[in-house]
LOBABA-521354 format. One record per atom (N, C-alpha, C, O): x negated, y negated, z negated; residue number from 1; atom name. Coordinates in Angstrom, 1 decimal, padded with zeros to 4 digits, always signed. Example, Ala and Ser with C-alpha at 12.3 -4.5 7.8 and 13.67 -1.06 7.14 Angstrom:
residues 2
rec c1=-013.2 | c2=+005.7 | c3=-007.8 | num=1 | atome=N;
rec c1=-012.3 | c2=+004.5 | c3=-007.8 | num=1 | atome=CA;
rec c1=-013.2 | c2=+003.3 | c3=-007.8 | num=1 | atome=C;
rec c1=-014.2 | c2=+003.3 | c3=-008.5 | num=1 | atome=O;
rec c1=-012.8 | c2=+002.2 | c3=-007.1 | num=2 | atome=N;
rec c1=-013.7 | c2=+001.1 | c3=-007.1 | num=2 | atome=CA;
rec c1=-012.9 | c2=+000.0 | c3=-007.9 | num=2 | atome=C;
rec c1=-013.4 | c2=-001.1 | c3=-008.0 | num=2 | atome=O;
//
This chain:
residues 72
rec c1=-062.6 | c2=+065.3 | c3=-206.0 | num=1 | atome=N;
rec c1=-063.6 | c2=+066.8 | c3=-205.1 | num=1 | atome=CA;
rec c1=-062.9 | c2=+066.3 | c3=-203.6 | num=1 | atome=C;
rec c1=-061.7 | c2=+065.8 | c3=-203.5 | num=1 | atome=O;
rec c1=-063.8 | c2=+066.5 | c3=-202.6 | num=2 | atome=N;
rec c1=-063.5 | c2=+066.6 | c3=-201.2 | num=2 | atome=CA;
rec c1=-063.2 | c2=+068.1 | c3=-200.5 | num=2 | atome=C;
rec c1=-063.8 | c2=+069.2 | c3=-200.3 | num=2 | atome=O;
rec c1=-061.6 | c2=+067.2 | c3=-200.2 | num=3 | atome=N;
rec c1=-060.6 | c2=+068.5 | c3=-199.8 | num=3 | atome=CA;
rec c1=-061.3 | c2=+069.1 | c3=-198.3 | num=3 | atome=C;
rec c1=-061.0 | c2=+070.2 | c3=-198.0 | num=3 | atome=O;
rec c1=-062.1 | c2=+068.5 | c3=-197.8 | num=4 | atome=N;
rec c1=-062.2 | c2=+068.9 | c3=-196.5 | num=4 | atome=CA;
rec c1=-063.5 | c2=+069.9 | c3=-196.8 | num=4 | atome=C;
rec c1=-063.7 | c2=+070.8 | c3=-196.1 | num=4 | atome=O;
rec c1=-064.3 | c2=+069.7 | c3=-197.9 | num=5 | atome=N;
rec c1=-065.4 | c2=+070.7 | c3=-198.5 | num=5 | atome=CA;
rec c1=-064.7 | c2=+071.9 | c3=-198.7 | num=5 | atome=C;
rec c1=-064.9 | c2=+072.8 | c3=-197.9 | num=5 | atome=O;
rec c1=-064.2 | c2=+071.9 | c3=-199.5 | num=6 | atome=N;
rec c1=-063.5 | c2=+072.7 | c3=-200.2 | num=6 | atome=CA;
rec c1=-062.5 | c2=+073.8 | c3=-199.2 | num=6 | atome=C;
rec c1=-062.4 | c2=+075.0 | c3=-199.5 | num=6 | atome=O;
rec c1=-061.8 | c2=+073.3 | c3=-197.9 | num=7 | atome=N;
rec c1=-061.4 | c2=+073.7 | c3=-196.8 | num=7 | atome=CA;
rec c1=-062.1 | c2=+074.6 | c3=-196.2 | num=7 | atome=C;
rec c1=-061.8 | c2=+075.7 | c3=-196.0 | num=7 | atome=O;
rec c1=-063.3 | c2=+073.8 | c3=-195.8 | num=8 | atome=N;
rec c1=-064.5 | c2=+074.7 | c3=-195.1 | num=8 | atome=CA;
rec c1=-065.0 | c2=+075.9 | c3=-195.9 | num=8 | atome=C;
rec c1=-065.4 | c2=+077.0 | c3=-195.3 | num=8 | atome=O;
rec c1=-065.1 | c2=+075.8 | c3=-196.9 | num=9 | atome=N;
rec c1=-065.8 | c2=+076.8 | c3=-198.1 | num=9 | atome=CA;
rec c1=-064.7 | c2=+077.9 | c3=-198.0 | num=9 | atome=C;
rec c1=-065.1 | c2=+079.0 | c3=-197.5 | num=9 | atome=O;
rec c1=-063.5 | c2=+077.8 | c3=-198.4 | num=10 | atome=N;
rec c1=-062.6 | c2=+078.6 | c3=-198.5 | num=10 | atome=CA;
rec c1=-062.3 | c2=+079.0 | c3=-196.9 | num=10 | atome=C;
rec c1=-061.7 | c2=+080.1 | c3=-197.0 | num=10 | atome=O;
rec c1=-062.4 | c2=+078.6 | c3=-196.0 | num=11 | atome=N;
rec c1=-062.3 | c2=+079.0 | c3=-194.6 | num=11 | atome=CA;
rec c1=-063.1 | c2=+080.1 | c3=-194.2 | num=11 | atome=C;
rec c1=-062.7 | c2=+081.1 | c3=-193.6 | num=11 | atome=O;
rec c1=-064.5 | c2=+079.9 | c3=-194.8 | num=12 | atome=N;
rec c1=-065.2 | c2=+080.7 | c3=-194.4 | num=12 | atome=CA;
rec c1=-065.5 | c2=+081.7 | c3=-195.4 | num=12 | atome=C;
rec c1=-066.5 | c2=+082.4 | c3=-195.1 | num=12 | atome=O;
rec c1=-064.9 | c2=+081.9 | c3=-196.4 | num=13 | atome=N;
rec c1=-064.9 | c2=+083.0 | c3=-197.4 | num=13 | atome=CA;
rec c1=-063.5 | c2=+083.9 | c3=-196.7 | num=13 | atome=C;
rec c1=-063.5 | c2=+085.1 | c3=-196.9 | num=13 | atome=O;
rec c1=-062.3 | c2=+083.4 | c3=-196.1 | num=14 | atome=N;
rec c1=-061.9 | c2=+084.3 | c3=-195.5 | num=14 | atome=CA;
rec c1=-062.1 | c2=+084.8 | c3=-194.5 | num=14 | atome=C;
rec c1=-061.9 | c2=+086.0 | c3=-194.4 | num=14 | atome=O;
rec c1=-062.7 | c2=+083.9 | c3=-193.2 | num=15 | atome=N;
rec c1=-063.3 | c2=+084.6 | c3=-192.4 | num=15 | atome=CA;
rec c1=-064.3 | c2=+085.7 | c3=-192.6 | num=15 | atome=C;
rec c1=-064.4 | c2=+086.5 | c3=-191.7 | num=15 | atome=O;
rec c1=-065.2 | c2=+085.8 | c3=-193.7 | num=16 | atome=N;
rec c1=-066.0 | c2=+086.3 | c3=-194.0 | num=16 | atome=CA;
rec c1=-065.4 | c2=+088.2 | c3=-194.5 | num=16 | atome=C;
rec c1=-066.1 | c2=+089.2 | c3=-194.6 | num=16 | atome=O;
rec c1=-064.0 | c2=+087.9 | c3=-194.6 | num=17 | atome=N;
rec c1=-063.1 | c2=+089.0 | c3=-195.1 | num=17 | atome=CA;
rec c1=-063.1 | c2=+089.9 | c3=-194.2 | num=17 | atome=C;
rec c1=-062.9 | c2=+089.7 | c3=-193.0 | num=17 | atome=O;
rec c1=-063.5 | c2=+091.6 | c3=-195.0 | num=18 | atome=N;
rec c1=-063.3 | c2=+092.5 | c3=-194.0 | num=18 | atome=CA;
rec c1=-062.1 | c2=+093.1 | c3=-193.5 | num=18 | atome=C;
rec c1=-061.9 | c2=+093.8 | c3=-192.5 | num=18 | atome=O;
rec c1=-061.0 | c2=+092.6 | c3=-194.6 | num=19 | atome=N;
rec c1=-059.8 | c2=+093.2 | c3=-194.9 | num=19 | atome=CA;
rec c1=-058.6 | c2=+092.7 | c3=-193.3 | num=19 | atome=C;
rec c1=-058.7 | c2=+091.7 | c3=-192.7 | num=19 | atome=O;
rec c1=-058.0 | c2=+093.4 | c3=-193.0 | num=20 | atome=N;
rec c1=-056.7 | c2=+092.9 | c3=-192.0 | num=20 | atome=CA;
rec c1=-055.4 | c2=+092.9 | c3=-192.3 | num=20 | atome=C;
rec c1=-054.8 | c2=+093.9 | c3=-192.8 | num=20 | atome=O;
rec c1=-054.8 | c2=+091.7 | c3=-191.8 | num=21 | atome=N;
rec c1=-055.4 | c2=+090.7 | c3=-191.8 | num=21 | atome=CA;
rec c1=-056.3 | c2=+090.1 | c3=-192.5 | num=21 | atome=C;
rec c1=-056.3 | c2=+090.5 | c3=-193.7 | num=21 | atome=O;
rec c1=-056.8 | c2=+089.4 | c3=-192.2 | num=22 | atome=N;
rec c1=-058.0 | c2=+088.5 | c3=-193.4 | num=22 | atome=CA;
rec c1=-057.4 | c2=+087.9 | c3=-194.2 | num=22 | atome=C;
rec c1=-056.4 | c2=+087.2 | c3=-193.9 | num=22 | atome=O;
rec c1=-057.9 | c2=+088.1 | c3=-195.5 | num=23 | atome=N;
rec c1=-057.1 | c2=+087.4 | c3=-196.5 | num=23 | atome=CA;
rec c1=-058.2 | c2=+087.2 | c3=-197.9 | num=23 | atome=C;
rec c1=-059.3 | c2=+087.8 | c3=-197.6 | num=23 | atome=O;
rec c1=-058.2 | c2=+086.6 | c3=-199.1 | num=24 | atome=N;
rec c1=-059.2 | c2=+086.4 | c3=-199.8 | num=24 | atome=CA;
rec c1=-058.2 | c2=+086.1 | c3=-201.1 | num=24 | atome=C;
rec c1=-057.2 | c2=+085.4 | c3=-201.1 | num=24 | atome=O;
rec c1=-058.7 | c2=+086.6 | c3=-202.0 | num=25 | atome=N;
rec c1=-058.2 | c2=+086.3 | c3=-203.6 | num=25 | atome=CA;
rec c1=-059.6 | c2=+085.2 | c3=-203.7 | num=25 | atome=C;
rec c1=-060.8 | c2=+085.3 | c3=-203.4 | num=25 | atome=O;
rec c1=-058.9 | c2=+084.1 | c3=-204.4 | num=26 | atome=N;
rec c1=-060.2 | c2=+083.3 | c3=-204.3 | num=26 | atome=CA;
rec c1=-060.3 | c2=+083.0 | c3=-206.1 | num=26 | atome=C;
rec c1=-059.3 | c2=+082.8 | c3=-206.8 | num=26 | atome=O;
rec c1=-061.6 | c2=+082.9 | c3=-206.7 | num=27 | atome=N;
rec c1=-062.0 | c2=+082.6 | c3=-207.9 | num=27 | atome=CA;
rec c1=-062.1 | c2=+081.3 | c3=-207.9 | num=27 | atome=C;
rec c1=-063.1 | c2=+081.0 | c3=-207.2 | num=27 | atome=O;
rec c1=-061.7 | c2=+080.3 | c3=-208.4 | num=28 | atome=N;
rec c1=-061.2 | c2=+078.5 | c3=-209.0 | num=28 | atome=CA;
rec c1=-062.9 | c2=+078.5 | c3=-209.6 | num=28 | atome=C;
rec c1=-063.6 | c2=+077.6 | c3=-209.3 | num=28 | atome=O;
rec c1=-063.4 | c2=+079.6 | c3=-210.4 | num=29 | atome=N;
rec c1=-064.1 | c2=+079.5 | c3=-211.5 | num=29 | atome=CA;
rec c1=-065.6 | c2=+079.6 | c3=-210.8 | num=29 | atome=C;
rec c1=-066.5 | c2=+078.9 | c3=-211.3 | num=29 | atome=O;
rec c1=-065.8 | c2=+080.5 | c3=-209.6 | num=30 | atome=N;
rec c1=-066.5 | c2=+080.8 | c3=-208.7 | num=30 | atome=CA;
rec c1=-066.8 | c2=+079.6 | c3=-208.2 | num=30 | atome=C;
rec c1=-067.8 | c2=+078.9 | c3=-208.4 | num=30 | atome=O;
rec c1=-065.6 | c2=+079.3 | c3=-207.3 | num=31 | atome=N;
rec c1=-065.8 | c2=+077.7 | c3=-206.3 | num=31 | atome=CA;
rec c1=-066.2 | c2=+076.7 | c3=-206.9 | num=31 | atome=C;
rec c1=-066.8 | c2=+075.8 | c3=-206.3 | num=31 | atome=O;
rec c1=-065.7 | c2=+076.5 | c3=-208.2 | num=32 | atome=N;
rec c1=-066.1 | c2=+075.5 | c3=-208.7 | num=32 | atome=CA;
rec c1=-067.7 | c2=+075.2 | c3=-209.1 | num=32 | atome=C;
rec c1=-068.3 | c2=+074.2 | c3=-208.8 | num=32 | atome=O;
rec c1=-068.1 | c2=+076.3 | c3=-209.7 | num=33 | atome=N;
rec c1=-069.4 | c2=+076.5 | c3=-209.9 | num=33 | atome=CA;
rec c1=-070.3 | c2=+076.3 | c3=-208.7 | num=33 | atome=C;
rec c1=-071.5 | c2=+076.0 | c3=-209.0 | num=33 | atome=O;
rec c1=-070.2 | c2=+076.4 | c3=-207.7 | num=34 | atome=N;
rec c1=-071.0 | c2=+076.4 | c3=-206.3 | num=34 | atome=CA;
rec c1=-070.5 | c2=+075.1 | c3=-205.7 | num=34 | atome=C;
rec c1=-071.4 | c2=+074.6 | c3=-205.1 | num=34 | atome=O;
rec c1=-069.2 | c2=+074.1 | c3=-205.8 | num=35 | atome=N;
rec c1=-069.0 | c2=+072.9 | c3=-206.0 | num=35 | atome=CA;
rec c1=-069.9 | c2=+072.1 | c3=-206.9 | num=35 | atome=C;
rec c1=-070.5 | c2=+071.0 | c3=-206.7 | num=35 | atome=O;
rec c1=-069.7 | c2=+072.6 | c3=-207.9 | num=36 | atome=N;
rec c1=-070.3 | c2=+071.6 | c3=-209.0 | num=36 | atome=CA;
rec c1=-069.0 | c2=+070.4 | c3=-209.8 | num=36 | atome=C;
rec c1=-069.0 | c2=+069.2 | c3=-210.1 | num=36 | atome=O;
rec c1=-067.9 | c2=+071.5 | c3=-209.8 | num=37 | atome=N;
rec c1=-066.7 | c2=+070.7 | c3=-210.2 | num=37 | atome=CA;
rec c1=-065.8 | c2=+071.7 | c3=-211.1 | num=37 | atome=C;
rec c1=-065.8 | c2=+072.9 | c3=-211.2 | num=37 | atome=O;
rec c1=-064.8 | c2=+070.7 | c3=-212.0 | num=38 | atome=N;
rec c1=-064.5 | c2=+071.7 | c3=-212.8 | num=38 | atome=CA;
rec c1=-063.2 | c2=+072.6 | c3=-211.8 | num=38 | atome=C;
rec c1=-062.9 | c2=+072.2 | c3=-210.7 | num=38 | atome=O;
rec c1=-062.5 | c2=+073.8 | c3=-212.4 | num=39 | atome=N;
rec c1=-061.8 | c2=+074.9 | c3=-212.0 | num=39 | atome=CA;
rec c1=-060.5 | c2=+074.0 | c3=-211.5 | num=39 | atome=C;
rec c1=-059.8 | c2=+074.1 | c3=-210.4 | num=39 | atome=O;
rec c1=-060.3 | c2=+073.2 | c3=-212.7 | num=40 | atome=N;
rec c1=-058.9 | c2=+072.7 | c3=-212.4 | num=40 | atome=CA;
rec c1=-058.7 | c2=+071.7 | c3=-211.2 | num=40 | atome=C;
rec c1=-057.6 | c2=+071.5 | c3=-210.8 | num=40 | atome=O;
rec c1=-059.9 | c2=+071.0 | c3=-210.6 | num=41 | atome=N;
rec c1=-060.0 | c2=+070.5 | c3=-209.1 | num=41 | atome=CA;
rec c1=-059.8 | c2=+071.4 | c3=-208.2 | num=41 | atome=C;
rec c1=-059.2 | c2=+071.2 | c3=-207.1 | num=41 | atome=O;
rec c1=-060.5 | c2=+072.6 | c3=-208.6 | num=42 | atome=N;
rec c1=-060.4 | c2=+073.7 | c3=-207.5 | num=42 | atome=CA;
rec c1=-058.9 | c2=+074.0 | c3=-207.1 | num=42 | atome=C;
rec c1=-058.4 | c2=+074.0 | c3=-206.0 | num=42 | atome=O;
rec c1=-058.4 | c2=+074.3 | c3=-208.2 | num=43 | atome=N;
rec c1=-057.1 | c2=+074.9 | c3=-208.2 | num=43 | atome=CA;
rec c1=-056.2 | c2=+073.6 | c3=-207.7 | num=43 | atome=C;
rec c1=-055.3 | c2=+073.8 | c3=-206.8 | num=43 | atome=O;
rec c1=-056.3 | c2=+072.4 | c3=-208.1 | num=44 | atome=N;
rec c1=-055.5 | c2=+071.6 | c3=-207.7 | num=44 | atome=CA;
rec c1=-055.7 | c2=+071.1 | c3=-205.9 | num=44 | atome=C;
rec c1=-054.9 | c2=+070.6 | c3=-205.2 | num=44 | atome=O;
rec c1=-056.7 | c2=+071.3 | c3=-205.8 | num=45 | atome=N;
rec c1=-057.2 | c2=+071.2 | c3=-204.2 | num=45 | atome=CA;
rec c1=-056.8 | c2=+072.4 | c3=-203.2 | num=45 | atome=C;
rec c1=-056.5 | c2=+072.3 | c3=-202.0 | num=45 | atome=O;
rec c1=-056.8 | c2=+073.5 | c3=-204.0 | num=46 | atome=N;
rec c1=-056.3 | c2=+074.5 | c3=-203.2 | num=46 | atome=CA;
rec c1=-054.4 | c2=+074.5 | c3=-203.3 | num=46 | atome=C;
rec c1=-053.8 | c2=+074.6 | c3=-202.3 | num=46 | atome=O;
rec c1=-053.9 | c2=+074.3 | c3=-204.3 | num=47 | atome=N;
rec c1=-052.4 | c2=+073.6 | c3=-204.0 | num=47 | atome=CA;
rec c1=-052.1 | c2=+072.8 | c3=-202.9 | num=47 | atome=C;
rec c1=-051.2 | c2=+073.0 | c3=-202.1 | num=47 | atome=O;
rec c1=-053.0 | c2=+071.8 | c3=-202.9 | num=48 | atome=N;
rec c1=-052.7 | c2=+070.3 | c3=-201.8 | num=48 | atome=CA;
rec c1=-052.9 | c2=+071.1 | c3=-200.4 | num=48 | atome=C;
rec c1=-052.1 | c2=+071.0 | c3=-199.4 | num=48 | atome=O;
rec c1=-053.9 | c2=+071.8 | c3=-200.2 | num=49 | atome=N;
rec c1=-054.0 | c2=+072.5 | c3=-199.2 | num=49 | atome=CA;
rec c1=-053.2 | c2=+073.5 | c3=-198.6 | num=49 | atome=C;
rec c1=-053.5 | c2=+073.9 | c3=-197.5 | num=49 | atome=O;
rec c1=-052.3 | c2=+074.1 | c3=-199.4 | num=50 | atome=N;
rec c1=-051.5 | c2=+074.9 | c3=-199.3 | num=50 | atome=CA;
rec c1=-049.8 | c2=+074.2 | c3=-198.6 | num=50 | atome=C;
rec c1=-049.0 | c2=+074.4 | c3=-197.6 | num=50 | atome=O;
rec c1=-049.9 | c2=+073.4 | c3=-199.6 | num=51 | atome=N;
rec c1=-048.8 | c2=+072.1 | c3=-199.2 | num=51 | atome=CA;
rec c1=-049.0 | c2=+071.6 | c3=-198.0 | num=51 | atome=C;
rec c1=-048.0 | c2=+071.3 | c3=-197.3 | num=51 | atome=O;
rec c1=-050.0 | c2=+071.4 | c3=-197.7 | num=52 | atome=N;
rec c1=-050.5 | c2=+070.5 | c3=-196.2 | num=52 | atome=CA;
rec c1=-050.4 | c2=+071.2 | c3=-195.2 | num=52 | atome=C;
rec c1=-050.0 | c2=+070.7 | c3=-194.1 | num=52 | atome=O;
rec c1=-050.7 | c2=+072.9 | c3=-195.4 | num=53 | atome=N;
rec c1=-050.3 | c2=+073.6 | c3=-194.3 | num=53 | atome=CA;
rec c1=-051.8 | c2=+074.6 | c3=-193.8 | num=53 | atome=C;
rec c1=-051.9 | c2=+075.5 | c3=-193.0 | num=53 | atome=O;
rec c1=-052.8 | c2=+073.9 | c3=-194.5 | num=54 | atome=N;
rec c1=-053.8 | c2=+074.0 | c3=-193.8 | num=54 | atome=CA;
rec c1=-053.9 | c2=+076.0 | c3=-194.5 | num=54 | atome=C;
rec c1=-054.6 | c2=+076.8 | c3=-193.8 | num=54 | atome=O;
rec c1=-053.5 | c2=+076.4 | c3=-195.5 | num=55 | atome=N;
rec c1=-053.7 | c2=+077.9 | c3=-195.9 | num=55 | atome=CA;
rec c1=-052.5 | c2=+078.0 | c3=-196.2 | num=55 | atome=C;
rec c1=-051.7 | c2=+077.1 | c3=-196.4 | num=55 | atome=O;
rec c1=-052.1 | c2=+079.6 | c3=-196.2 | num=56 | atome=N;
rec c1=-051.1 | c2=+080.1 | c3=-196.6 | num=56 | atome=CA;
rec c1=-051.6 | c2=+080.9 | c3=-197.9 | num=56 | atome=C;
rec c1=-052.6 | c2=+081.5 | c3=-198.0 | num=56 | atome=O;
rec c1=-050.4 | c2=+080.7 | c3=-199.1 | num=57 | atome=N;
rec c1=-050.6 | c2=+081.6 | c3=-200.1 | num=57 | atome=CA;
rec c1=-049.5 | c2=+082.7 | c3=-200.5 | num=57 | atome=C;
rec c1=-048.2 | c2=+082.6 | c3=-200.3 | num=57 | atome=O;
rec c1=-050.2 | c2=+083.9 | c3=-201.0 | num=58 | atome=N;
rec c1=-049.2 | c2=+084.8 | c3=-201.1 | num=58 | atome=CA;
rec c1=-049.3 | c2=+085.5 | c3=-202.4 | num=58 | atome=C;
rec c1=-049.7 | c2=+084.8 | c3=-203.4 | num=58 | atome=O;
rec c1=-049.0 | c2=+086.9 | c3=-202.6 | num=59 | atome=N;
rec c1=-049.4 | c2=+087.8 | c3=-203.9 | num=59 | atome=CA;
rec c1=-049.4 | c2=+089.2 | c3=-203.3 | num=59 | atome=C;
rec c1=-048.6 | c2=+089.6 | c3=-202.5 | num=59 | atome=O;
rec c1=-050.4 | c2=+090.0 | c3=-203.7 | num=60 | atome=N;
rec c1=-050.4 | c2=+091.3 | c3=-203.5 | num=60 | atome=CA;
rec c1=-049.2 | c2=+091.9 | c3=-203.5 | num=60 | atome=C;
rec c1=-048.3 | c2=+091.4 | c3=-204.2 | num=60 | atome=O;
rec c1=-049.0 | c2=+093.0 | c3=-202.7 | num=61 | atome=N;
rec c1=-047.5 | c2=+093.3 | c3=-202.7 | num=61 | atome=CA;
rec c1=-047.8 | c2=+095.0 | c3=-204.2 | num=61 | atome=C;
rec c1=-046.9 | c2=+095.5 | c3=-204.9 | num=61 | atome=O;
rec c1=-048.9 | c2=+095.4 | c3=-204.1 | num=62 | atome=N;
rec c1=-049.2 | c2=+096.3 | c3=-205.5 | num=62 | atome=CA;
rec c1=-050.1 | c2=+095.5 | c3=-206.6 | num=62 | atome=C;
rec c1=-050.4 | c2=+094.4 | c3=-206.8 | num=62 | atome=O;
rec c1=-050.4 | c2=+096.8 | c3=-207.2 | num=63 | atome=N;
rec c1=-051.4 | c2=+095.8 | c3=-208.5 | num=63 | atome=CA;
rec c1=-052.3 | c2=+095.9 | c3=-207.9 | num=63 | atome=C;
rec c1=-052.5 | c2=+096.9 | c3=-207.2 | num=63 | atome=O;
rec c1=-053.2 | c2=+095.0 | c3=-208.0 | num=64 | atome=N;
rec c1=-053.2 | c2=+094.2 | c3=-209.6 | num=64 | atome=CA;
rec c1=-052.8 | c2=+092.3 | c3=-209.0 | num=64 | atome=C;
rec c1=-053.3 | c2=+091.2 | c3=-209.4 | num=64 | atome=O;
rec c1=-051.9 | c2=+092.6 | c3=-208.2 | num=65 | atome=N;
rec c1=-050.8 | c2=+091.6 | c3=-207.7 | num=65 | atome=CA;
rec c1=-051.4 | c2=+090.2 | c3=-207.9 | num=65 | atome=C;
rec c1=-050.7 | c2=+089.3 | c3=-208.4 | num=65 | atome=O;
rec c1=-052.7 | c2=+090.0 | c3=-207.5 | num=66 | atome=N;
rec c1=-053.5 | c2=+088.5 | c3=-207.5 | num=66 | atome=CA;
rec c1=-052.8 | c2=+088.0 | c3=-206.2 | num=66 | atome=C;
rec c1=-052.2 | c2=+088.6 | c3=-205.4 | num=66 | atome=O;
rec c1=-053.1 | c2=+086.6 | c3=-206.3 | num=67 | atome=N;
rec c1=-052.7 | c2=+085.5 | c3=-205.2 | num=67 | atome=CA;
rec c1=-053.8 | c2=+085.5 | c3=-204.4 | num=67 | atome=C;
rec c1=-055.0 | c2=+085.5 | c3=-204.8 | num=67 | atome=O;
rec c1=-053.2 | c2=+085.7 | c3=-203.0 | num=68 | atome=N;
rec c1=-054.2 | c2=+085.7 | c3=-202.2 | num=68 | atome=CA;
rec c1=-054.3 | c2=+084.5 | c3=-201.3 | num=68 | atome=C;
rec c1=-053.4 | c2=+083.8 | c3=-201.7 | num=68 | atome=O;
rec c1=-054.9 | c2=+083.8 | c3=-200.2 | num=69 | atome=N;
rec c1=-054.8 | c2=+082.9 | c3=-199.7 | num=69 | atome=CA;
rec c1=-055.2 | c2=+083.6 | c3=-198.0 | num=69 | atome=C;
rec c1=-055.9 | c2=+084.6 | c3=-197.8 | num=69 | atome=O;
rec c1=-054.5 | c2=+082.8 | c3=-197.1 | num=70 | atome=N;
rec c1=-054.5 | c2=+083.3 | c3=-195.6 | num=70 | atome=CA;
rec c1=-054.7 | c2=+081.9 | c3=-194.6 | num=70 | atome=C;
rec c1=-054.2 | c2=+080.8 | c3=-194.8 | num=70 | atome=O;
rec c1=-055.4 | c2=+082.3 | c3=-193.6 | num=71 | atome=N;
rec c1=-055.1 | c2=+081.1 | c3=-192.8 | num=71 | atome=CA;
rec c1=-054.3 | c2=+081.2 | c3=-191.9 | num=71 | atome=C;
rec c1=-054.0 | c2=+082.2 | c3=-191.3 | num=71 | atome=O;
rec c1=-053.6 | c2=+080.0 | c3=-191.7 | num=72 | atome=N;
rec c1=-052.3 | c2=+080.0 | c3=-190.9 | num=72 | atome=CA;
rec c1=-052.4 | c2=+080.8 | c3=-189.6 | num=72 | atome=C;
rec c1=-051.4 | c2=+080.9 | c3=-188.8 | num=72 | atome=O;
//
């Protein structure tokens, strides 16, 4: 999977978010369907982008406690 393509897609998703600060709960299944890859590849790509510092990952404080992604 091309990490640059994934980063561009996720970056656009976060930028289009109306929340303040801008963050997004990302469905790996939906992104995988859009990019034509397996959800596991998207999950691994997201983890690598977080590790490399291109994205930040956090959890929502209240229910439903989803993992969220933010731009650094």
